N, C-alpha and C positions, 0 to 999 in steps of 0.2 A: 768478087762474086759472092753473093749471099748464099746461105745454105738452101734457100728455096729453089735456086737455079741449078742445083747439083743433082745429077742423075746417079742414083745408087742402085746397084744390082748384086745378086748373089754371085760369088766367085765360082769359077769352074777350074778343073784341073789344068786347063790350058793357060790359065793366068799365073801359074806358079812362079815362073822365072821373073815376071814383072813385079809380082808381090814381094818376092824375096829381095829384089833390088831396092824396092821402096823401104822395106823394113830395115834392111842393113843400113841404108843411108840415114833413116830417121833415128836409129838407135846408136849411131856411131859414137856418141859421147855419153851414153846412158850408164850410170855407175853400176846398176844391177847387172847389165849385160857384160860389162867389163869383169865383174866378179864371177859370174856364172860361166863365162867362157874361159876361166882360168887365166885371164890376161892375154888371151890369144884372139882378140876381136876379129882381126882381118881374116884369119883362117877359119874360125869356128862360127862366126855369126851367120854366114850363108847356110850352113848346115842346120843351125838352131832355128832360124826363120823358116827354112823349108820343112823341118819337122813340125813346127807349130801349125803351119799351113796344112800339111798332110794329115794331121790329127783331126782337123775340123772341116775341111772342104766337103767331104762326102756327107757330112751332117747338115749341110746347108746353113752353117752358122758363121760363114765368112762373107762379109760384104765389101765391095770395092766401088770406086768411081770408075767410069768407063775405061780410062787409060791406066788404071791400077796405081795411080799416083798417091792414093790414100786407101787404107784398108783397115777394117775392124774385124778381129777374130774373136769369136765368143764361144763359150761352152754353155749348153743348156743343162744345168745341173739341178733340174727340177724333179728328176727321178732318182731313186736309190742308186748308189754306186754298184756297178757290176763289173766283173772281169771282162775285158775286151781284148781278144787276141790281136786285133788290128792295131790298137794303141801300143800293145807290147812290142809288136813287130817294128813300128815306127821308132820307138825308143831304142830298141836293139840296134837298128841300122844307124841311128844317130851316135850311139855309144861306140860302135865299130868305126865310124867315120872320124870322130874327134879324138878318141883315145881316153885313157883312164884319168889323166890329170883334169881335163875339162869336164869329164863325167862326174868326177868327185866334187868339183866345184858346184855343179848344178845340184848335186845331192845335198851339199851343205846348205845351199840357199833354200831348197825345198824343206829340209829338216827344220830350219829356223821358222819358216812361214807356216808349216803344217799345224802346229799346236794352236795357232790363232785363226785357222781357216774357218769360215762361216759354216754354220750347220745348214745342210740342205733342207728345203729346196731354194735355189737361187739361180740367177744368170751370172756368169763370170766373164768379164772382159779381159781376155788374155793379152791382146795386142791391139793398140790403136796407134796407127802410124801414118804420117803424112810426109811425103818426100820434102826435104828442105826447100826445094824450089817452089813448092806450092803451099807452104805453111802460111797460116793467117788468112786463108781464103774461104773458110767455113766448111771445108771438106770433112774434117773430123767430127764436127757437130752433126752434120747431116748423116754421117755413117753410124752414129749412135742410135738413130731413130728406129730402125727396124727391130733391134733387140729390146729397146725401151718399150716399144709398142707391145711386143710379145710378153715381156715381163709384167707390164701394167695390166694387160688383159687377164693374166693368170693370177694377179695379186702377189707377184714375187719380187723380192729384193734383187738388186743388181750389185755386184761387188767387183772390185779390181784391186791390184796392188801396184804401187809406184815407189820408186826410190829417188825421185826428182822432186825437191821441195816445190818448185814452180808448178809442177803438174798438179799438186794438191789444190792449188787455187783454180786452175783450169777446170778440174773435175768438180770442185766445190760449186762453181757457177753452173754446172750441169746437173746438180742434184745430189752429188756424192758428198754429203755433209757430215757423215760420221766417220771418224778416223780411229784406227787402232795402230799404235806405233809398235814396230817389231825391231829388235836388235838382231843383226846378222853378224855372227862372230867373224871378225876379219873382213866384213863387208859393209855395205852402206845401210844406214837406217832406212827402213822400208815402212810404208803405211798401207794397211788394208783400208779400203774406203767403201762405204755403203751408200747406195741410193735406194730409198724406200719407194715402193710402187705408188703411182699417181692414180 
């Protein structure tokens, strides 16, 4: 199936369970997720995927294919950072659910990435996931298009980070051609990647 045949739509709260299942399956061997879950992938990944979804779905920056077998979760970081009680509540619930060991692992990962974080404004791709049963069918590429269109219309960069070397090639073919390598103490080498607006 080519990307032209893929129907992409904004996610709704009712999609949560299916999105979580897709993300957990897609990231089952991801080295960054292994690190930030504190080595407790099976227990923690559903909570983490759910938190990432909850943070974004109300903003309209989560896109899915109809059966939620693929998902893209973005942050629109084109405005100055402001305190958001909703985000704080999501992270507080996540911390309570997973415990201090996994929470500390996430904090170590974030602390390593933060000094290299791009300067706003930009669009941030937090999650791009395709269920293993559907990989290679053009779904991920199609799911990038709505945010690319918004970023391009505003003249904004798009950024992501990945800890999977093969992913750098996938994203490079989709316009993320600038890389910043980040060392994560005790964790995987990670790359910030930039796509300039078209």
